[in-house]
C-alpha positions, 0 to 999 in steps of 0.5 A: 830713525831706526835703519835695518840693513841686509847682512852679507856674509861674503863678496864686495856687497858685504863690504858695501853694506858694511860701509852704509851700516857704519855711515847711517850709524855716524849720522846718528841713526839706530841701525841693525843688520837682518838676514831675512825679512822675517828678523825685522822687528821694526824699522823706519827705513830698511836697506835691502838687495832685490832678492826674493823676499825683498817685497815680503817687508810688511811694516816698513815705512821706507825701503832703500833698495839695490836694484840690477839692471833689467839687461846687460849687454853681451855674455853678462846679460845671461848670469844673474851676477849682473841681471837677476831673474827679478829684474827681468820680471816686468810684474815685479819691476812695475810693483816696485816702480808704483811703490812710492815708499821705495828708493831705487839705486845702483852704484853703476853710472846709469845716466846715459845707457838703457840698461835700467830701461824698465825701471823708473827714477834708479839713483846712482850713488858711486861706491866710496870709502868707509872712513869709519872702519879705516884709520889714517897712519903717518906715512912710512913706506912699507912697500913700493907697490901694493895690491890686495884682492880676491880673484872675484869670479864674477861668473866668467872668472875673467878678473883672474887673468887680468890680475896675473897679467898686470901683477907679472910685470912687476916680478924681477924688477927690484921693487918691494912688492906687497901682492896679496891675492886670496890671502885673507889678510887682516883688516888692520894690515890692510889699513896699514899697507894701503896707508904706508905703500908708495903706490897702490895699483887697482885692477878691475873686472872685464865688464868694468873695463869694457863697460866704463860704468863703475869703479870698485870700492878699492879705488876710494879706499886706497886713495883715502889711505894712501893717496896714490893710486895707479888703475887700469882704465876705467872710464868712470873713474875719469867721470868722477874727476878722482886723481887716479893715474890710469894705465892702459895696459900692464906694461903701462901700469908698471911705467906709471907706477915707477913714476908715481913712487916718489909723489909728494907728501903734499899731493898724497895729503891733497888726494886723501882730503878729497876722498875724505871731504867728498867720497865717503859712504857717509856722503852717499847715505846722507844723499839717499836720505835726502832723496828718499 
């Protein structure tokens, strides 16, 4: 099949959609990217994001469409990074709901919440590990503790404070730390450091901590490459039965990181195999095609 996937220049969706690009390609499909609906010449399936123009695809056979909730609790409901104006439009939502060609999906666990209440049958596919973009390395410790990411201002700039408070706990403790924030680290170096750090730490945004509906892509990537992850506590990590060590606060993250530094190679290998066997984008892409 021919699958056309929306192109993202920046932010987390760039890597998520790149992961799906690689996954569909690995499944044997002919995959291309598009910038606007007008760029699509022919495709059996279009992989898009709910934005103005999403419904302008005239000749598609099937559409896999990422949709935001109709509403979010608290302050998040006021920002389009969480709830788009299109998702608040009852007319547009009804039009999409009535179209049998459209598979609607989200990477937040929407099973027990009513934030998607106007949508019908929105599927939940968690984020995953792009095993086609990253390669495995024999474990040769480079850092004791590793973290790579950006401030990721999703509207309220709360993650910056969380990153500073958590990583500050590791300062002047005698550990070899590799903390790269907004450094533009190369893909190959990120790959190598994730695979060759005793512990990878993970830090989420406020909304993920408070709502507990999704975990970021770093969870799967760090587990798939390094096998040992200590993360701030996000409820969905436990729901997915991921072998992540959860910390309740910055100091707890530091203590649990110390305890995890000498994790046996056998445990690292087992954790990596779990991700490779169950939580790669190829697994999500295959399920999407089954559901479409």
